[in-house]
C-alpha positions in Angstrom: -22.5 -10.9 -1.6 -21.9 -6.8 -1.6 -20.3 -4.9 0.7 -22.6 -2.3 2.3 -21.1 1.1 3.8 -22.9 2.5 6.8 -23.0 5.7 9.0 -24.3 6.2 12.2 -26.2 9.5 12.5 -25.4 10.1 16.2 -21.8 10.1 16.4 -20.5 10.0 12.7 -19.0 6.4 12.9 -18.5 4.7 9.5 -18.0 0.8 8.6 -18.1 -1.6 5.9 -20.1 -4.7 6.2 -20.2 -8.1 3.9 -23.8 -9.2 3.7 -26.3 -11.0 2.1 -28.8 -9.3 -0.3 -31.1 -10.7 1.8 -29.8 -9.8 5.2 -31.6 -6.9 6.8 -29.8 -3.5 7.3 -27.4 -3.0 10.4 -29.1 -0.3 12.9 -26.9 -0.3 15.8 -23.8 1.3 15.8 -21.0 -0.5 16.9 -19.3 2.4 18.4 -22.0 4.1 20.8 -24.5 1.7 20.4 -27.1 3.7 19.3 -30.1 2.8 17.3 -28.9 5.2 14.3 -26.8 3.3 11.7 -27.8 4.0 8.2 -26.7 2.5 4.9 -24.8 5.0 2.8 -25.1 5.0 -0.9 -21.5 4.8 -2.4 -19.9 2.8 -5.5 -20.6 -1.1 -5.4 -17.8 -3.2 -3.9 -17.4 -6.7 -4.4 -14.7 -9.3 -3.5 -13.3 -12.3 -5.9 -13.2 -15.3 -4.0 -12.5 -18.7 -4.6 -9.5 -20.8 -6.6 -9.0 -18.0 -9.4 -11.6 -18.1 -12.1 -10.6 -14.8 -13.6 -7.1 -16.2 -14.2 -8.6 -19.4 -15.8 -11.5 -18.7 -17.7 -11.4 -17.5 -21.5 -7.9 -18.7 -21.8 -6.5 -19.8 -25.2 -4.3 -22.6 -25.0 -2.1 -22.8 -22.1 -2.3 -18.9 -21.6 -3.8 -17.4 -18.6 -6.0 -14.3 -18.6 -3.7 -12.0 -16.1 -4.0 -8.8 -15.4 -1.9 -6.4 -17.8 -2.2 -9.4 -20.3 -2.8 -7.1 -23.5 -4.6 -10.7 -25.3 -1.4 -10.9 -27.1 0.6 -13.3 -25.2 2.8 -10.1 -23.9 5.6 -11.3 -26.9 3.6 -9.7 -29.9 5.6 -8.8 -32.6 5.0 -6.0 -35.8 3.5 -7.6 -38.5 5.6 -8.9 -41.0 6.7 -6.4 -44.2 7.3 -7.2 -47.7 9.6 -5.2 -50.1 10.3 -2.6 -46.9 6.5 -1.3 -47.1 4.0 -1.8 -44.0 1.0 -3.6 -44.7 -1.7 -1.6 -46.1 0.6 0.9 -47.4 0.1 2.1 -51.2 2.2 1.0 -53.9 
C-alpha cells in the first residue's frame, strides 16, 4: 500500500496516510475539519513488511543479502597472484 501525503488548503496542516490504491482520497482536514484537503505530488513512499523477504530472497548458500553486503561475503580476499605479478599484468 502506498503512503500518500496531504495538505489542507485552509490551515496548511500536512499529513501522511497509508491507503490502498483503490481508496478514495481524503477530503476533510483532521486539524480544522474543513473539506479542503488535497493530495500532494511527492516522492513515492512504501513500507517493507513481512517476514524479512528482503533478507532471504536471492541468497547464496546460507548467506543472507543484508544491507551493506557487497555480495562477496564481506570477507573477500584479493585475487591470488603468481610470480609476484598481479593477474592481467604484462610479462
